[in-house]
C-alpha positions as CSV (number, residue, x, y, z in Angstrom):
1,M,-0.1,-0.3,0.6
2,K,1.5,3.3,-0.9
3,I,1.2,6.2,1.5
4,D,-0.5,9.3,0.2
5,W,2.2,11.9,1.6
6,K,0.3,15.1,0.2
7,R,-2.5,13.8,2.5
8,K,-0.4,13.4,5.1
9,L,1.2,16.5,5.8
10,S,-1.8,18.8,4.8
11,S,-3.1,17.1,8.1
12,R,-3.7,18.2,11.2
13,K,-3.9,14.9,13.4
14,F,-0.6,14.0,11.5
15,W,1.3,17.3,12.7
16,A,-1.0,16.9,16.4
17,A,1.0,13.0,16.7
18,V,4.6,14.2,15.5
19,S,4.3,17.5,18.2
20,G,2.5,14.3,20.6
21,V,5.2,12.0,20.3
22,V,7.9,14.8,20.2
23,I,7.2,16.4,23.4
24,S,7.0,13.1,25.2
25,V,10.4,12.1,23.9
26,M,11.7,15.1,25.2
27,V,9.6,14.6,28.5
28,A,11.4,11.3,29.0
29,F,15.0,12.8,28.6
30,N,13.9,15.2,31.1
31,A,14.0,18.4,28.7
32,D,12.9,21.6,30.4
33,A,9.6,23.4,29.5
34,G,10.6,26.0,27.6
35,S,12.2,24.2,25.6
36,Q,9.7,22.1,25.2
37,E,7.6,25.0,24.5
38,K,9.9,25.9,21.4
39,V,10.0,22.5,19.8
40,A,6.3,22.5,20.0
41,G,6.1,25.7,18.0
42,V,8.6,24.6,15.7
43,I,6.6,22.0,14.7
44,T,3.0,23.8,14.6
45,A,5.2,26.2,12.2
46,T,6.2,23.7,10.2
47,G,3.3,22.1,10.0
48,T,1.5,25.3,8.9
49,L,3.8,25.9,6.1
50,A,3.7,22.3,4.6
51,I,-0.2,23.0,4.6
52,Y,0.1,26.0,2.8
53,M,2.4,25.0,0.1
54,L,-0.2,21.9,-0.4
55,A,-3.1,24.3,-0.5
56,E,-0.8,26.6,-2.8
57,G,-0.2,23.5,-5.2
58,S,-3.1,22.7,-5.5
59,T,-4.6,26.0,-6.1
60,D,-2.3,26.8,-9.0
61,K,-2.9,23.5,-10.7
62,A,-6.4,24.1,-10.6
63,A,-5.8,27.2,-11.8
64,L,-3.1,26.1,-14.6
65,K,-6.1,23.7,-16.0
66,N,-9.0,25.8,-15.8
67,S,-6.7,28.3,-18.4
68,D,-5.6,25.1,-20.3
69,D,-9.4,24.0,-20.7
70,K,-10.5,27.6,-21.8
71,E,-7.9,27.6,-24.8
């Protein structure tokens, strides 16, 4: 079975799971709360950027297809 990475990377549940796992590992290794907050922020920002890029790519692809169909 092939993994649909585009769908996976645009999923808020996926990014919440990544954040949860990383923060849990940090807690297990006694990382301070400030570091945990910074890492959670970086993961959230990365997820937001990935979702934005995928959405813009889909929008651009649809616009290109519509312009090709009109010609």
